[in-house]
C-alpha positions in Angstrom: 118.7 -193.8 -41.7 118.4 -190.3 -40.4 115.9 -187.7 -41.2 116.0 -185.4 -44.3 115.1 -181.8 -44.9 111.7 -183.1 -46.1 111.0 -184.5 -42.7 111.6 -181.2 -40.9 108.9 -178.6 -40.0 110.5 -176.0 -42.2 108.8 -172.7 -43.2 106.9 -173.4 -46.4 109.0 -170.9 -48.4 112.2 -172.7 -47.5 111.1 -176.1 -48.8 113.0 -177.2 -51.9 115.6 -174.4 -51.4 119.4 -175.1 -51.3 122.1 -173.1 -49.5 123.6 -170.3 -51.5 127.1 -170.8 -52.8 129.3 -170.6 -55.9 131.3 -173.8 -56.7 134.3 -174.2 -54.4 136.6 -176.3 -56.5 140.3 -177.0 -56.2 141.6 -175.8 -59.6 144.7 -173.8 -60.6 142.8 -170.6 -61.7 139.9 -169.3 -59.6 138.0 -166.6 -61.4 134.5 -167.1 -60.3 133.7 -165.1 -57.1 135.1 -161.6 -57.8 137.9 -161.9 -55.3 140.9 -159.6 -55.3 143.7 -161.9 -56.6 146.4 -160.2 -54.5 146.8 -161.2 -50.8 147.7 -158.7 -48.2 151.4 -157.9 -48.0 153.7 -159.1 -45.2 153.4 -155.6 -43.6 149.6 -155.8 -43.6 149.6 -159.3 -42.3 151.9 -158.4 -39.5 149.7 -155.5 -38.4 146.6 -157.6 -38.5 148.4 -160.3 -36.5 149.5 -157.9 -33.9 146.0 -156.3 -33.7 144.3 -159.7 -33.3 146.8 -160.7 -30.6 145.9 -157.5 -28.7 142.2 -158.2 -29.2 142.8 -161.8 -28.0 143.9 -160.5 -24.6 140.4 -159.3 -24.0 138.4 -162.1 -25.5 136.9 -162.9 -22.1 134.9 -159.7 -22.5 132.3 -158.9 -25.1 133.4 -156.6 -27.9 132.3 -153.0 -28.4 128.8 -153.7 -29.6 128.6 -150.3 -31.4 132.0 -150.8 -33.1 132.6 -147.0 -32.7 136.3 -147.1 -33.4 135.8 -149.1 -36.6 132.9 -146.9 -37.7 135.0 -143.8 -37.2 137.8 -145.3 -39.4 135.2 -146.2 -42.1 133.7 -142.7 -42.0 137.2 -141.2 -42.4 137.9 -143.5 -45.4 134.6 -142.6 -47.1 134.9 -138.8 -46.5 131.9 -136.7 -47.6 131.8 -135.2 -44.1 130.5 -138.5 -42.7 130.7 -139.2 -39.0 130.5 -142.5 -37.1 126.8 -141.8 -36.6 126.3 -142.1 -40.3 128.1 -145.4 -40.7 127.2 -149.0 -39.8 129.1 -152.2 -40.2 128.4 -155.9 -40.1 129.7 -159.3 -41.1 129.9 -158.7 -44.8 127.6 -156.7 -46.9 125.3 -159.8 -46.8 124.5 -159.1 -43.1 124.1 -155.4 -43.8 121.5 -156.1 -46.5 119.7 -158.6 -44.3 119.5 -156.1 -41.4 118.1 -153.5 -43.8 115.3 -155.8 -44.8 114.7 -157.0 -41.2 114.2 -153.3 -40.3 112.3 -152.0 -43.2 110.9 -155.1 -45.0 108.9 -158.0 -43.4 105.4 -159.5 -43.8 103.1 -157.4 -46.0 106.0 -155.4 -47.3 107.7 -155.5 -50.7 111.3 -155.1 -51.9 111.9 -154.2 -55.6 114.9 -154.5 -57.8 115.6 -154.9 -61.5 116.9 -158.2 -63.0 119.4 -159.4 -63.8 121.0 -158.5 -60.5 122.7 -160.0 -57.4 121.3 -163.5 -56.8 121.3 -163.1 -53.0 118.8 -160.2 -53.0 115.7 -162.5 -53.2 117.2 -164.7 -50.5 117.5 -161.7 -48.1 113.9 -161.0 -48.9 112.8 -164.6 -48.3 114.7 -164.8 -45.0 113.1 -161.6 -43.8 109.6 -162.6 -45.0 109.6 -159.7 -47.5 107.8 -160.1 -50.8 110.3 -159.9 -53.6 109.6 -158.3 -57.0 111.9 -157.5 -60.0 111.4 -155.1 -62.9 113.5 -155.5 -66.0 116.7 -154.1 -67.4 117.3 -153.1 -71.0 119.2 -155.4 -73.4 122.4 -153.5 -72.5 121.5 -154.0 -68.8 120.9 -150.3 -68.2 117.8 -149.1 -66.4 115.0 -147.2 -68.2 113.9 -144.3 -65.9 110.3 -144.5 -67.1 110.1 -148.3 -66.4 111.7 -147.8 -63.0 109.3 -145.0 -62.0 106.3 -147.0 -63.2 107.3 -150.1 -61.1 107.8 -148.0 -58.0 104.5 -146.1 -58.4 102.6 -149.3 -59.1 104.0 -151.5 -56.3 105.0 -148.9 -53.7 107.9 -151.0 -52.4 109.2 -150.6 -48.8 112.7 -151.1 -50.1 114.3 -150.5 -53.5 117.6 -152.3 -54.1 119.9 -151.0 -56.8 123.4 -152.3 -57.3 125.9 -149.9 -58.9 128.1 -151.4 -60.3 125.5 -154.2 -60.8 126.4 -157.8 -60.2 126.6 -159.8 -62.5 126.6 -157.3 -65.3 129.0 -154.6 -64.1 126.6 -151.8 -65.0 126.9 -148.5 -63.1 124.0 -146.1 -62.5 123.9 -142.4 -63.1 123.2 -140.0 -60.2 120.2 -138.7 -62.2 118.7 -142.2 -62.2 119.3 -142.6 -58.4 117.8 -139.2 -57.7 114.8 -140.1 -59.8 114.3 -143.3 -57.7 114.8 -141.3 -54.4 112.2 -138.8 -55.6 109.4 -141.4 -56.1 110.2 -144.2 -53.7 107.9 -144.3 -50.7 110.4 -146.1 -48.4 114.1 -146.9 -48.3 116.4 -146.8 -51.3 119.6 -148.9 -51.2 122.5 -148.4 -53.6 124.8 -151.4 -53.3 128.3 -150.1 -54.1 130.3 -153.3 -53.3 132.5 -152.7 -56.4 132.7 -148.9 -56.1 136.5 -148.7 -56.0 136.7 -150.4 -59.4 134.5 -147.7 -61.2 135.9 -146.2 -64.3 137.0 -142.5 -64.1 134.1 -140.2 -64.1 131.6 -142.8 -62.7 130.0 -141.2 -59.6 129.2 -142.6 -56.2 125.8 -142.2 -54.6 127.6 -141.0 -51.4 127.3 -137.5 -52.8 123.5 -137.7 -52.6 123.2 -138.7 -48.9 122.7 -135.1 -47.6 119.8 -134.5 -50.0 118.0 -137.9 -49.4 117.7 -139.0 -45.8 116.1 -142.4 -46.8 119.1 -143.3 -49.0 121.5 -146.0 -47.9 124.9 -146.6 -49.7 126.4 -150.0 -48.9 130.1 -151.0 -49.4 132.4 -153.9 -48.6 136.0 -154.5 -47.7 135.9 -157.9 -49.5 136.8 -156.7 -53.0 139.1 -153.7 -53.4 140.6 -154.2 -49.9 141.4 -157.9 -50.6 139.6 -158.8 -47.3 137.0 -161.3 -48.4 138.1 -163.6 -45.6 137.7 -160.8 -43.1 133.9 -160.5 -43.7 133.3 -156.8 -43.2 130.6 -154.9 -44.9 129.3 -151.4 -44.1 127.0 -148.6 -45.1 126.6 -144.9 -45.0 123.2 -143.3 -44.4 121.2 -140.9 -42.1 121.9 -141.5 -38.4 118.2 -142.4 -37.8 118.5 -145.3 -40.2 121.6 -146.5 -38.3 119.5 -146.4 -35.1 116.9 -148.6 -36.8 119.5 -151.2 -37.8 120.8 -151.2 -34.2 117.3 -152.5 -33.2 117.5 -155.6 -35.4 121.2 -156.4 -35.1 122.2 -159.4 -33.0 123.9 -158.5 -29.7 127.6 -158.0 -30.2 127.3 -159.0 -33.8 130.8 -157.9 -34.8 133.5 -159.8 -32.9 136.5 -158.1 -31.4 138.7 -160.0 -33.8 136.7 -158.9 -36.9 136.9 -155.3 -35.7 140.6 -155.5 -35.1 141.3 -157.0 -38.5 139.2 -154.4 -40.4 140.8 -151.5 -38.5 144.3 -152.8 -39.2 143.4 -153.1 -42.9 142.1 -149.6 -43.0 145.5 -148.4 -41.6 146.9 -149.7 -44.9 144.3 -148.3 -47.3 146.8 -146.8 -49.6 148.8 -150.0 -50.1 145.7 -152.3 -50.3 144.0 -150.1 -52.9 147.2 -149.5 -54.9 146.5 -152.5 -57.2 142.9 -151.4 -58.0 144.1 -149.3 -60.9 146.0 -152.3 -62.2 142.9 -154.5 -62.0 140.8 -151.9 -63.7 143.2 -151.7 -66.6 143.3 -155.5 -66.9 139.5 -155.5 -66.9 139.3 -153.0 -69.7 141.9 -155.1 -71.7 139.8 -158.2 -71.1 136.7 -156.5 -72.4 138.5 -155.5 -75.6 140.0 -158.9 -76.0 136.7 -160.7 -75.7 135.1 -158.3 -78.1 138.0 -159.0 -80.5 136.9 -162.6 -80.5 133.5 -161.5 -81.7 131.8 -162.0 -78.4 129.2 -159.7 -76.8 130.5 -158.1 -73.6 128.7 -155.9 -71.1 130.2 -152.5 -70.2 131.6 -152.9 -66.7 132.7 -150.8 -63.8 133.4 -153.7 -61.5 136.3 -156.3 -61.2 134.5 -158.8 -63.5 133.3 -159.1 -67.0 130.0 -160.6 -68.3 130.3 -162.1 -71.8 128.4 -164.3 -74.2 126.3 -165.3 -75.7 126.4 -169.1 -76.0 123.8 -171.7 -77.0 125.2 -174.0 -74.3 127.0 -171.9 -71.8 127.4 -174.9 -69.4 129.4 -176.8 -72.0 131.8 -173.8 -72.3 132.0 -173.4 -68.5 132.8 -177.1 -68.2 135.4 -176.9 -71.0 137.2 -174.1 -69.2 137.0 -176.1 -65.9 138.5 -179.1 -67.6 141.5 -176.9 -68.4 141.8 -175.7 -64.8 140.0 -172.4 -65.1 136.9 -171.8 -63.0 134.6 -168.9 -64.0 130.9 -168.3 -63.0 127.9 -169.6 -64.8 125.5 -166.8 -63.8 123.4 -164.0 -65.2 121.0 -164.3 -68.1 120.9 -167.5 -70.2 123.8 -167.7 -72.5 126.2 -165.5 -70.5 129.2 -166.3 -68.4 131.1 -164.1 -65.9 134.9 -164.0 -65.3 136.5 -162.3 -62.4 139.7 -160.2 -63.1 142.7 -162.0 -61.7 146.4 -161.6 -61.9 148.2 -161.3 -65.3 149.1 -165.0 -65.1 145.6 -166.0 -64.3 144.1 -163.9 -67.1 146.6 -165.4 -69.6 145.5 -168.8 -68.6 141.9 -167.8 -69.1 142.6 -166.5 -72.5 144.5 -169.6 -73.6 141.8 -171.9 -72.3 138.9 -169.9 -73.8 140.6 -169.9 -77.2 141.0 -173.6 -77.0 137.5 -174.3 -75.9 136.1 -172.0 -78.7 138.4 -173.7 -81.2 140.1 -170.5 -82.2 
């Protein structure tokens, strides 16, 4: 019999841990990982294929380690007078976040966020040997400015991580709150805007604050609105000095030539790829109202998912939906479940299954 994890000389903080991952099950309706339900069109696929073929002709050489072409395209997409020097990209927003903590966290340093929030944040902290601490959110999942300021002043975190919209609740933050944090935080402030394109009208982006706060980082991803989860491209906008700091900790040639080619091809079709965002936003709002019509509690959301509850045995309800071919996510505070917004057909299947499981 071979050795087990228990036999290995693992770091102490890794003992008993399991790899991150939402369930990957083969069921008809997948609504558990906040993917865009619409695949790229034939035109986008053709452009990506041609771009990858061109990149393949030079795969004997290392890729552009600075990804300047891609960063230029991302800066143009974001606007706000950003240049390639203000933008950084990596293999998904996961790697972006890890690089931030590698550069600004580490032994003897603390990262602060407010729970419930994205379940990977503490893992980034663990992997970078950064102490992890969470404050609390209110019952409606908003942040109380007084509590936030108190936590920052008490603990003096090297990094403050704020998700807006927040995962798994969908809660967006006001610019006033973000400015309050930037005004008292002693180190780096990260606003994770992975779901920014799904914000309701009038919900602001922290990108507007970058000129005033040189230690602010705004992270984004192409996984959600761009329907490019399989492309693994995350990015950020910040002060050029912070980009230089991340260049110190990044692995050499961390973005492959193929990844860069795929992302640049997708950005050439921004209009088409984002065209269905409005449809998903409308379906999300309809789902919120429908769930509330069932008498359930539903968090206000600016993302492409909905957190709803509360249930005495949420796992039983999750399993009941799975038995009917609908996979959602068992995440967030006890008693809550999260459903991603899918196609019209997928959401109809979810509604039918939920009614049956609830006996309504």
